[in-house]
C-alpha positions in Angstrom: -3.6 25.9 -1.0 -2.5 22.3 -0.1 -2.5 20.7 3.3 0.3 22.1 5.5 2.0 19.2 7.2 4.0 21.5 9.3 1.0 22.6 11.3 -2.6 22.4 10.1 -4.8 24.1 12.6 -4.7 27.7 11.4 -7.1 30.5 12.3 -5.3 33.0 10.0 -6.5 31.3 6.8 -9.8 30.0 5.4 -10.5 26.4 6.3 -9.6 23.8 3.7 -12.8 21.8 4.5 -16.1 23.6 5.3 -17.0 23.0 8.9 -20.4 21.5 8.0 -18.7 19.0 5.7 -16.4 17.9 8.5 -19.2 17.4 11.0 -21.4 15.5 8.5 -18.6 13.2 7.6 -17.9 12.5 11.3 -21.6 11.6 11.8 -21.5 9.5 8.6 -18.5 7.5 9.9 -20.3 6.9 13.2 -23.5 5.7 11.4 -21.4 3.3 9.3 -19.6 2.0 12.4 -22.7 1.4 14.5 -25.0 0.5 11.6 -22.6 -2.1 10.3 -22.9 -3.9 13.7 -26.6 -4.5 13.0 -26.8 -4.5 9.2 -26.8 -8.3 8.9 -28.9 -10.8 10.9 -25.6 -12.6 11.7 -24.5 -9.6 13.7 -27.9 -8.5 15.1 -28.4 -9.3 18.8 -31.7 -11.0 19.5 -32.7 -11.3 15.9 -33.9 -14.9 15.2 -31.6 -16.7 17.6 -32.3 -15.8 21.3 -28.9 -17.3 22.2 -27.0 -14.8 20.0 -24.9 -12.5 22.1 -22.1 -10.0 21.3 -19.6 -12.7 22.4 -20.9 -15.4 20.1 -18.1 -16.3 17.6 -20.3 -15.7 14.5 -21.2 -12.2 15.9 -17.6 -11.3 16.6 -16.3 -12.4 13.2 -19.1 -10.8 11.2 -19.0 -7.6 13.2 -15.3 -7.5 12.8 -15.7 -7.7 9.0 -18.2 -4.8 9.0 -15.9 -2.7 11.2 -13.0 -3.3 8.7 -15.3 -2.1 5.9 -16.1 1.0 8.0 -12.4 1.7 8.5 -11.9 1.5 4.7 -14.8 3.8 4.1 -13.5 6.3 6.7 -10.0 6.4 5.2 -11.4 6.8 1.7 -13.8 9.5 3.0 -11.0 11.5 4.5 -8.9 11.3 1.4 -11.8 12.1 -1.0 -13.1 15.0 1.1 -9.7 16.7 1.2 -9.3 16.1 -2.5 -12.8 17.4 -3.2 -12.1 20.6 -1.3 -8.8 21.2 -3.1 -6.7 20.3 -0.1 -3.9 18.6 -2.1 -1.5 20.3 -4.4 -2.7 20.2 -8.0 0.5 18.5 -9.1 0.3 15.8 -6.4 0.0 12.2 -7.6 -2.5 9.8 -6.1 0.2 8.1 -4.2 1.4 11.4 -2.7 -2.2 12.2 -1.7 -2.6 8.8 0.0 0.7 9.2 1.8 -0.3 12.7 3.0 -3.6 11.2 4.2 -1.8 8.5 6.2 0.4 11.3 7.8 -2.7 13.2 8.8 -4.2 10.0 10.3 -1.2 9.7 12.6 0.7 6.9 10.8 4.0 8.8 10.3 6.3 7.0 12.7 9.7 8.4 13.9 12.9 6.9 12.6 14.7 7.1 15.9 14.1 4.4 18.5 14.0 7.0 21.3 10.9 8.7 19.9 9.3 5.4 18.9 9.6 4.1 22.4 8.3 7.3 23.8 5.1 7.0 21.7 4.4 3.7 23.6 5.9 4.0 27.1 5.1 7.6 28.1 1.4 7.6 27.3 1.0 4.1 28.7 2.7 5.3 31.9 0.5 8.4 32.0 -2.6 6.2 31.7 -1.3 3.8 34.4 -0.8 6.7 36.8 -4.6 7.2 36.8 -5.1 3.6 37.8 -2.5 3.5 40.6 -5.3 2.8 43.1 -6.8 -0.2 41.2 -3.3 -1.5 40.4 -2.5 -1.4 44.1 -5.6 -3.4 44.8 -4.5 -6.0 42.2 -1.1 -6.0 44.0 -2.8 -6.7 47.3 -4.8 -9.5 45.7 -1.6 -10.9 44.0 -3.2 -10.5 40.6 -0.3 -8.5 38.9 2.2 -10.2 36.6 4.7 -12.4 38.4 2.4 -12.7 41.4 0.7 -15.9 42.7 -2.8 -15.3 41.3 -1.5 -14.3 37.9 -1.0 -16.9 35.1 0.7 -15.8 31.9 -0.9 -18.6 29.9 -4.5 -18.1 31.1 -4.5 -14.3 31.7 -2.4 -13.3 28.6 -1.7 -15.8 25.9 -4.9 -17.8 25.9 -7.1 -14.7 26.4 -5.5 -12.7 23.6 -5.6 -15.8 21.5 -9.4 -16.1 21.9 -11.9 -14.2 19.8 -13.2 -12.3 22.8 -9.8 -11.3 24.1 -8.5 -10.3 20.7 -11.6 -8.2 20.1 -11.4 -6.5 23.5 -7.7 -5.8 23.7 -6.5 -5.4 20.1 -9.2 -5.1 17.4 -11.7 -2.8 19.2 -9.1 -0.3 20.4 -7.4 -0.3 17.1 -10.5 0.2 14.9 -12.2 2.6 17.3 -9.2 4.8 17.5 -8.7 4.7 13.8 -12.3 5.8 13.0 -13.0 8.1 15.9 -9.6 9.7 16.4 -7.5 9.2 13.3 -10.2 9.9 10.7 -12.3 12.5 12.5 -9.6 14.8 14.0 -8.0 15.6 10.7 -11.3 16.7 9.2 -12.2 18.9 12.1 -8.6 20.4 12.2 -8.8 21.2 8.5 -12.1 22.9 9.1 -10.3 25.2 11.6 -12.0 23.9 14.7 -10.0 24.9 17.8 -8.1 22.5 20.0 -10.8 22.8 22.7 -13.6 22.2 20.2 -12.0 19.1 18.8 -11.0 17.6 22.2 -14.3 18.2 24.0 -16.9 17.9 21.2 -15.6 15.2 18.8 -15.6 12.5 21.6 -19.3 13.1 22.1 -19.8 11.2 18.8 -17.6 8.4 20.2 -19.7 8.3 23.3 -23.0 8.2 21.4 -21.6 5.4 19.2 -21.7 3.2 22.3 -25.3 3.9 23.2 -26.3 0.9 21.0 -25.1 -1.3 23.9 -28.4 -0.2 25.6 -30.3 -2.3 23.1 -28.1 -5.3 23.6 -28.6 -5.0 27.4 -32.3 -4.7 27.0 -32.5 -7.8 24.7 -30.1 -9.9 26.8 -32.2 -9.2 30.0 -35.5 -10.3 28.5 -37.0 -7.1 27.0 -38.9 -6.3 30.2 -39.5 -2.9 31.8 -36.9 -3.7 34.4 -34.5 -4.6 31.6 -35.2 -1.2 30.0 -34.4 0.6 33.2 -31.1 -1.3 33.6 -30.2 -0.6 29.9 -30.8 3.1 30.3 -28.8 3.3 33.5 -25.9 1.3 32.0 -26.0 3.2 28.7 -25.9 6.5 30.5 -22.9 5.4 32.5 -21.1 4.1 29.4 -21.9 7.4 27.5 -20.2 9.3 30.3 -17.2 7.0 30.7 -16.5 6.7 26.9 -16.9 10.5 26.4 -14.4 11.1 29.2 -12.0 8.6 27.7 -12.6 10.2 24.3 -11.4 13.6 25.6 -8.2 12.0 26.8 -7.6 9.9 23.7 -8.2 12.9 21.4 -5.8 15.0 23.6 -3.2 12.3 23.2 -3.6 12.0 19.5 -3.4 15.8 18.9 -0.5 16.4 21.2 1.6 13.5 19.9 0.4 13.4 16.3 0.5 9.6 16.5 -2.0 6.7 16.4 0.0 4.6 18.8 -0.6 6.6 22.1 -4.4 6.6 22.1 -4.4 2.9 20.9 -2.2 1.8 23.9 -4.2 4.0 26.3 -7.4 2.4 25.0 -6.0 -1.1 25.2 -4.9 -0.5 28.8 -8.2 0.9 29.9 -9.9 -2.1 28.4 -7.6 -4.4 30.4 -8.4 -2.5 33.6 -12.1 -1.9 32.9 -14.0 0.5 35.1 -12.5 0.3 38.6 -14.7 -1.7 41.0 -13.5 -0.9 44.5 -14.5 -3.2 47.3 -12.6 -2.4 50.5 -14.6 -4.6 52.9 -12.0 -7.4 53.0 -9.1 -5.1 54.0 -8.0 -3.8 57.4 -8.5 -0.2 58.3 -4.9 0.6 57.7 -4.9 -0.9 54.2 -8.2 0.9 53.4 -6.5 4.2 54.1 -3.6 3.3 51.9 -5.9 2.3 49.0 -7.8 5.7 49.3 -4.5 7.5 49.3 -3.5 5.7 46.1 -6.8 6.4 44.4 -6.5 10.1 45.2 -2.8 10.1 44.4 -3.4 8.7 41.0 -5.5 11.7 40.0 -3.0 14.1 41.7 -0.2 12.6 39.6 -2.2 12.3 36.3 -3.6 15.8 36.0 -0.4 17.9 36.3 1.4 15.3 34.2 -0.9 15.7 31.2 1.0 18.4 29.4 4.6 17.6 30.3 4.1 13.9 29.4 2.6 14.8 26.1 5.1 17.5 25.1 5.2 17.1 21.3 8.9 17.4 21.4 9.1 14.0 23.1 7.5 12.2 20.1 9.0 13.6 16.9 12.4 14.6 15.6 10.9 17.9 14.4 9.8 18.7 17.9 6.1 19.4 17.2 2.8 17.8 16.2 0.9 18.9 13.1 -2.1 19.3 15.4 -0.4 21.2 18.2 2.1 24.0 17.8 4.9 23.3 20.3 6.1 26.3 22.2 7.2 24.1 25.2 10.7 23.2 26.2 11.9 19.6 26.0 13.2 19.6 29.5 
């Protein structure tokens, strides 16, 4: 039986891909992603050159190349595993198989502008709602676009045009979402893992993939006992934060069936960073308003999750291949 592009998570039939195969491939993709960052001496922090950091141009370029190779390996791995397990129709050509794989990876875009705009604006607005508090603080500090402390050339064009900015805002979100969402979710779905299992378990791999930053922190701080303590603390925090974001990004991908929503959510979160709230410079009245906006963001975000990601908002057919849509479009 071939892949059903109408809806692929089915508990009433045998899985197309054995669950163990799906899990092993997810682990393999992760090892390729992280291992590629350290495979060459030109990408290895603290190898022979103590001045080598993750922001060094040579490190950024060489790591970027290794990540692109990982993306190619991951795409090929998804296609090959589905083919190996008989997931494509016997009569299907290679081009048809590759096209089906792209659809599974969330690269089937709507033809109507309404749905295309929704894939960008609604998830981005949903993500922004969670950051109402930090955005309000930026407003108070006049750091938002069109305010006094914001400069389009310095804060946008020059930054994105730099290697560090391009990596942080474009390349990293794009490649990480491609590998950890687009390539892993289809395998787990075809192995008949449930929505909850895919959403809450698969991002653990995404979180663990960021643990390597502990080594970079340890090296950059001098390889001391104190550096090890800081590295463990920061790594634990990053593991928690990236896992939480992974839950959200996986939810977006499955609900919409598109690559675009988790990519823009990832990019926006990278722009904002983890909120650092310092209220000491504000009056008591302003402090209360900031606290209200922080709480209000969560209050708006949580109940908006399902309505804002209604699959009918993102596709002409009214559903996602990863989420059967029994919701109204109102």
